[in-house]
C-alpha positions as CSV (number, residue, x, y, z in Angstrom):
1,M,34.4,-91.2,-41.0
2,K,36.2,-88.0,-42.2
3,K,38.9,-86.6,-39.9
4,F,42.0,-84.5,-40.4
5,M,44.6,-87.1,-39.6
6,N,47.4,-89.1,-41.2
7,Q,47.2,-92.4,-39.2
8,P,45.1,-93.1,-36.0
9,D,48.2,-94.3,-34.1
10,T,50.2,-91.1,-34.8
11,M,47.3,-88.6,-34.3
12,L,48.0,-87.9,-30.6
13,T,51.7,-87.3,-31.0
14,E,51.2,-85.0,-34.0
15,S,48.5,-83.1,-32.2
16,L,50.7,-82.7,-29.1
17,Q,53.6,-81.5,-31.3
18,G,51.3,-78.9,-33.0
19,F,50.0,-77.7,-29.6
20,A,53.5,-77.3,-28.2
21,A,54.7,-75.5,-31.3
22,A,51.7,-73.1,-31.3
23,H,52.2,-72.3,-27.6
24,A,55.9,-72.5,-27.3
25,D,55.9,-69.5,-25.0
26,L,53.7,-71.4,-22.5
27,V,54.6,-75.1,-22.7
28,T,57.3,-77.6,-23.4
29,L,56.5,-81.2,-24.7
30,Q,58.4,-84.3,-23.7
31,L,57.9,-87.5,-25.5
32,E,58.4,-91.2,-24.5
33,P,56.8,-90.8,-22.0
34,N,54.5,-88.1,-23.1
35,Y,53.9,-85.1,-20.8
36,L,53.7,-81.3,-21.0
37,V,55.2,-78.8,-18.6
38,R,55.3,-75.1,-18.3
39,A,57.9,-73.5,-20.5
40,K,59.3,-71.8,-17.4
41,K,59.4,-74.0,-14.4
42,A,57.7,-72.4,-11.3
43,Q,59.6,-72.2,-8.1
44,N,58.8,-72.6,-4.4
45,K,55.2,-73.8,-4.8
46,V,53.1,-77.0,-4.8
47,A,53.3,-78.5,-8.2
48,V,49.8,-79.0,-9.6
49,I,49.5,-81.9,-12.1
50,S,46.5,-83.3,-14.0
51,G,45.8,-85.3,-17.0
52,G,43.7,-88.0,-18.5
53,G,42.6,-89.4,-21.8
54,S,43.0,-87.1,-24.8
55,G,39.9,-86.0,-26.7
56,H,38.7,-83.5,-24.1
57,E,40.8,-80.6,-25.2
58,P,41.4,-77.9,-24.0
59,L,41.2,-80.0,-20.9
60,H,44.0,-80.5,-19.7
61,S,46.8,-79.2,-21.9
62,G,45.1,-75.9,-22.5
63,L,45.0,-75.2,-18.8
64,L,48.8,-75.5,-18.4
65,G,50.5,-72.3,-17.3
66,Y,50.6,-69.6,-14.7
67,G,47.7,-69.7,-12.3
68,M,46.7,-73.3,-13.1
69,L,48.7,-76.4,-13.9
70,D,52.4,-77.1,-13.8
71,A,52.3,-80.4,-15.8
72,V,49.8,-82.4,-17.8
73,C,49.9,-86.1,-18.7
74,P,47.9,-86.9,-21.9
75,G,46.8,-90.5,-22.5
76,F,45.6,-91.9,-25.7
77,V,42.1,-91.0,-26.8
78,F,39.7,-91.7,-23.8
79,T,42.5,-93.7,-22.2
80,S,44.2,-93.1,-18.9
81,P,47.8,-91.9,-19.0
82,S,50.3,-94.4,-17.6
83,P,52.0,-94.2,-14.2
84,D,55.4,-93.6,-15.8
85,Q,54.0,-90.5,-17.6
86,M,52.7,-89.2,-14.3
87,L,55.9,-90.0,-12.4
88,A,58.1,-88.3,-15.0
89,A,55.9,-85.2,-15.1
90,A,55.9,-85.0,-11.3
91,E,59.6,-85.3,-11.0
92,A,60.1,-82.7,-13.7
93,V,58.1,-80.0,-12.0
94,E,58.3,-80.7,-8.2
95,C,60.1,-77.9,-6.5
96,G,60.3,-78.6,-2.8
97,K,56.7,-78.3,-1.7
98,G,55.2,-81.5,-2.9
99,V,52.9,-82.6,-5.7
100,L,49.1,-82.3,-5.9
101,F,47.4,-84.5,-8.5
102,I,43.9,-83.4,-9.7
103,V,42.3,-86.6,-11.0
104,K,38.9,-87.1,-12.7
105,N,37.0,-90.0,-11.1
106,Y,37.6,-92.6,-13.8
107,A,38.8,-96.0,-12.8
108,G,42.0,-96.1,-14.9
109,D,43.0,-92.5,-14.0
110,V,42.5,-93.1,-10.3
111,M,44.5,-96.4,-10.4
112,N,47.4,-95.0,-12.4
113,F,47.7,-91.8,-10.5
114,E,47.7,-93.8,-7.2
115,M,50.6,-95.9,-8.6
116,A,52.6,-92.9,-9.6
117,A,52.0,-91.3,-6.2
118,E,53.4,-94.4,-4.5
119,M,56.5,-94.3,-6.6
120,L,57.2,-90.6,-5.9
121,S,60.0,-89.7,-3.5
122,C,58.3,-86.4,-2.5
123,E,55.1,-85.8,-0.6
124,S,51.9,-85.9,-2.7
125,A,48.2,-85.6,-2.4
126,T,45.2,-86.1,-4.7
127,V,42.0,-84.1,-5.4
128,L,39.4,-86.4,-7.0
129,T,36.8,-84.5,-9.0
130,S,33.3,-86.0,-9.1
131,D,30.9,-83.3,-10.2
132,D,28.7,-85.3,-12.6
133,V,25.2,-85.7,-11.0
134,A,23.9,-87.7,-13.9
135,V,24.9,-91.2,-12.6
136,E,26.2,-92.7,-9.4
137,N,28.2,-95.4,-11.4
138,S,29.2,-95.9,-15.0
139,T,31.3,-98.0,-17.3
140,Y,34.4,-95.9,-16.4
141,T,33.8,-95.0,-12.8
142,T,33.2,-96.1,-9.3
143,G,30.9,-93.3,-8.1
144,R,30.3,-90.0,-9.8
145,R,32.3,-89.0,-12.9
146,G,34.6,-86.0,-13.0
147,V,33.6,-83.7,-15.8
148,A,33.6,-79.9,-16.6
149,G,33.7,-79.0,-12.9
150,T,37.4,-80.1,-13.1
151,V,38.2,-76.8,-14.9
152,I,36.9,-74.8,-11.8
153,V,38.9,-77.0,-9.4
154,E,42.1,-76.6,-11.5
155,K,41.7,-72.8,-11.7
156,V,41.0,-72.3,-8.0
157,V,43.7,-74.7,-6.7
158,G,46.2,-73.5,-9.3
159,S,45.7,-69.9,-8.0
160,L,46.1,-70.9,-4.4
161,A,49.3,-72.9,-5.2
162,E,50.8,-69.7,-6.8
163,T,50.6,-68.0,-3.4
164,G,53.0,-70.5,-1.8
165,A,50.3,-72.3,0.2
166,D,51.2,-75.8,1.4
167,L,50.1,-79.1,0.1
168,A,47.5,-79.8,2.7
169,T,45.9,-76.4,2.2
170,C,45.8,-76.8,-1.6
171,K,44.2,-80.2,-1.3
172,A,41.6,-79.0,1.2
173,L,40.5,-76.2,-1.1
174,G,40.3,-78.5,-4.1
175,D,38.1,-81.0,-2.2
176,R,35.9,-78.1,-1.0
177,V,35.4,-76.7,-4.5
178,N,34.6,-80.2,-5.8
179,R,31.9,-80.7,-3.1
180,R,30.4,-77.4,-4.0
181,T,30.2,-78.1,-7.8
182,A,27.7,-80.1,-9.8
183,S,27.4,-80.8,-13.5
184,M,25.1,-82.6,-16.0
185,G,25.4,-83.0,-19.7
186,V,23.2,-83.8,-22.7
187,A,24.3,-85.2,-26.1
188,L,22.6,-84.6,-29.5
189,T,25.1,-86.9,-31.3
190,S,27.7,-89.5,-30.4
191,C,31.4,-89.0,-30.7
192,T,33.8,-91.0,-33.0
193,V,37.0,-92.3,-31.6
194,P,39.6,-92.2,-34.5
195,A,40.8,-95.7,-34.0
196,A,37.3,-97.1,-34.0
197,G,36.2,-95.2,-37.1
198,K,32.5,-95.2,-36.2
199,P,30.3,-93.5,-33.6
200,T,30.4,-94.8,-30.0
201,F,26.6,-95.0,-30.0
202,E,23.8,-94.3,-32.3
203,L,21.2,-91.5,-31.7
204,G,18.2,-91.0,-34.0
205,E,17.7,-87.7,-35.7
206,Q,15.0,-86.7,-33.2
207,E,16.7,-88.3,-30.1
208,L,19.0,-87.0,-27.3
209,E,20.9,-88.7,-24.5
210,M,20.2,-87.0,-21.2
211,G,23.1,-87.2,-18.7
212,V,25.7,-88.4,-21.1
213,G,29.4,-88.8,-20.1
214,I,32.3,-87.2,-21.8
215,H,33.4,-90.5,-23.3
216,G,30.0,-91.2,-24.7
217,E,28.9,-93.3,-21.7
218,P,25.1,-93.8,-21.4
219,G,23.2,-91.2,-19.5
220,R,20.1,-91.3,-17.4
221,R,17.8,-91.9,-20.3
222,R,17.3,-91.5,-24.1
223,E,14.4,-89.4,-25.1
224,A,12.8,-87.3,-27.9
225,M,14.3,-84.0,-28.8
226,R,12.6,-81.1,-27.1
227,P,12.9,-77.3,-26.9
228,A,16.1,-76.0,-25.3
229,D,14.3,-74.5,-22.3
230,E,12.8,-77.9,-21.4
231,I,16.2,-79.6,-21.7
232,V,17.9,-77.0,-19.6
233,A,15.1,-77.3,-17.0
234,D,16.0,-81.0,-16.5
235,L,19.7,-80.4,-16.2
236,V,19.2,-77.5,-13.7
237,K,16.7,-79.5,-11.7
238,A,19.2,-82.3,-11.2
239,I,22.0,-79.9,-10.3
240,L,19.9,-78.0,-7.8
241,H,18.7,-81.2,-6.2
242,D,22.3,-82.2,-5.6
243,L,23.6,-78.9,-4.3
244,A,20.5,-77.7,-2.5
245,P,21.7,-74.1,-2.5
246,A,20.0,-71.5,-0.3
247,A,18.3,-68.5,-1.9
248,G,20.8,-65.7,-2.2
249,S,23.8,-67.9,-2.8
250,E,26.4,-66.7,-5.2
251,I,27.3,-69.1,-8.0
252,L,29.6,-69.6,-11.0
253,L,27.7,-70.8,-14.0
254,L,29.7,-72.7,-16.6
255,V,28.0,-73.7,-19.9
256,N,30.5,-76.1,-21.5
257,G,30.3,-77.4,-25.1
258,F,31.3,-80.9,-26.2
259,A,33.1,-79.5,-29.3
260,A,30.5,-79.7,-32.1
261,T,27.8,-77.3,-30.7
262,P,28.1,-73.7,-32.0
263,L,28.7,-70.9,-29.5
264,M,25.3,-69.4,-30.6
265,E,23.6,-72.4,-29.1
266,L,25.8,-72.4,-26.0
267,Y,24.9,-68.8,-25.2
268,L,21.2,-69.7,-25.8
269,L,21.6,-72.5,-23.2
270,Y,23.3,-70.0,-20.9
271,N,20.4,-67.6,-21.2
272,S,17.9,-70.3,-20.4
273,A,19.9,-71.6,-17.4
274,A,20.6,-68.2,-16.0
275,R,16.9,-67.2,-16.0
276,L,16.0,-70.5,-14.3
277,L,18.7,-70.2,-11.7
278,Q,17.8,-66.6,-10.9
279,S,14.2,-67.6,-10.5
280,H,15.4,-69.9,-7.7
281,G,17.0,-66.8,-6.0
282,L,20.6,-67.6,-7.0
283,I,23.0,-64.8,-7.8
284,I,25.2,-65.5,-10.9
285,S,28.3,-63.5,-10.0
286,R,30.8,-65.4,-12.3
287,S,30.3,-67.2,-15.6
288,L,32.1,-69.0,-18.4
289,V,30.8,-70.2,-21.7
290,G,32.7,-72.3,-24.3
291,N,34.3,-75.5,-25.1
292,Y,36.5,-76.5,-22.1
293,T,35.8,-80.2,-21.4
294,T,35.0,-81.7,-24.8
295,A,34.2,-85.2,-26.1
296,L,36.0,-85.3,-29.5
297,D,33.3,-84.3,-32.1
298,M,30.2,-84.7,-30.0
299,A,27.3,-82.3,-30.3
300,G,26.0,-81.5,-26.9
301,A,26.7,-79.4,-23.8
302,S,26.8,-79.5,-20.0
303,I,25.8,-77.1,-17.3
304,T,28.0,-76.7,-14.2
305,V,27.1,-74.7,-11.1
306,C,29.7,-74.0,-8.4
307,L,28.6,-72.5,-5.1
308,L,31.0,-69.6,-4.5
309,D,32.4,-68.1,-1.3
310,D,34.9,-65.3,-0.9
311,E,38.0,-67.5,-1.1
312,I,36.8,-69.4,-4.2
313,K,35.9,-66.1,-5.9
314,Q,39.3,-64.6,-5.1
315,H,41.1,-67.5,-6.7
316,W,38.7,-67.7,-9.7
317,D,39.3,-64.0,-10.4
318,S,43.1,-64.2,-9.9
319,P,45.5,-63.8,-12.9
320,V,45.8,-66.8,-15.2
321,H,47.8,-67.3,-18.4
322,T,47.2,-70.5,-20.3
323,A,46.3,-71.4,-23.9
324,A,42.6,-71.7,-23.0
325,L,42.1,-69.3,-20.1
326,R,43.8,-66.0,-19.6
327,W,42.8,-62.9,-17.7
328,G,44.2,-60.5,-15.2
329,M,47.8,-60.5,-16.6
């Protein structure tokens, strides 16, 4: 294993320090416990907080800033942050209108965010993201996993919170976006956790893992490598089966890389998915392509479809200023 690191046990701290230094205009880092907050604390709004195991960057730290998150709690690689991180972060950014946690559906994340919410002295609520249609249960979850659709939930809810909307309204919109979003991924290689020093699983040179999770969890099946159009057809079929969109529906199409797949290939996947979705009578009115919910050094990608309505479009289009997403400012 070759990685740019000094020691596995200091890798996260050094990476967080580098991120905070590179984006000092946007974020401030606190250590022991580790959490990141906006450089300039927002006022008179619901505080939107997320987090999870590291290794999925730019999720979540890269989504911290105006129009999205107020605080982020990074756990160790593929490991849930602790309740004390979440509690400290919530107390640092709460400003009188309560705290909304956005939590991917992984057992450790759910349990620890629940513990933090119980210890908070202010009102709180949780949006649980569960957009992965690949499996109903996995090693890490009870029910569907939260994956790349989390980016859409955080953008839309973060925008609504900036308007001064109350906690219940922000939660309701987050839950609605999650219900209208479906994702599925495919891996061409495994990922290598630094502390382990070897791939999480083995894939042959001509094999792929269909429906893989963002921690390297097993997918629906292992199969022979095929042309991109055939792979995309399987991903899109599963998504459409889940969402059952009516012809004429407007959608947001997100093609997300797992970190080691070149943009040339991601745009090829977008082209294939767009043609297929349009052939089903769907209107792609918003799109995003790039590495947003990664899996360390995994080669692979996921496709996400979100069924849009006027309110979701409004908050997707609204100004955002973070390390990973910025427009309209």
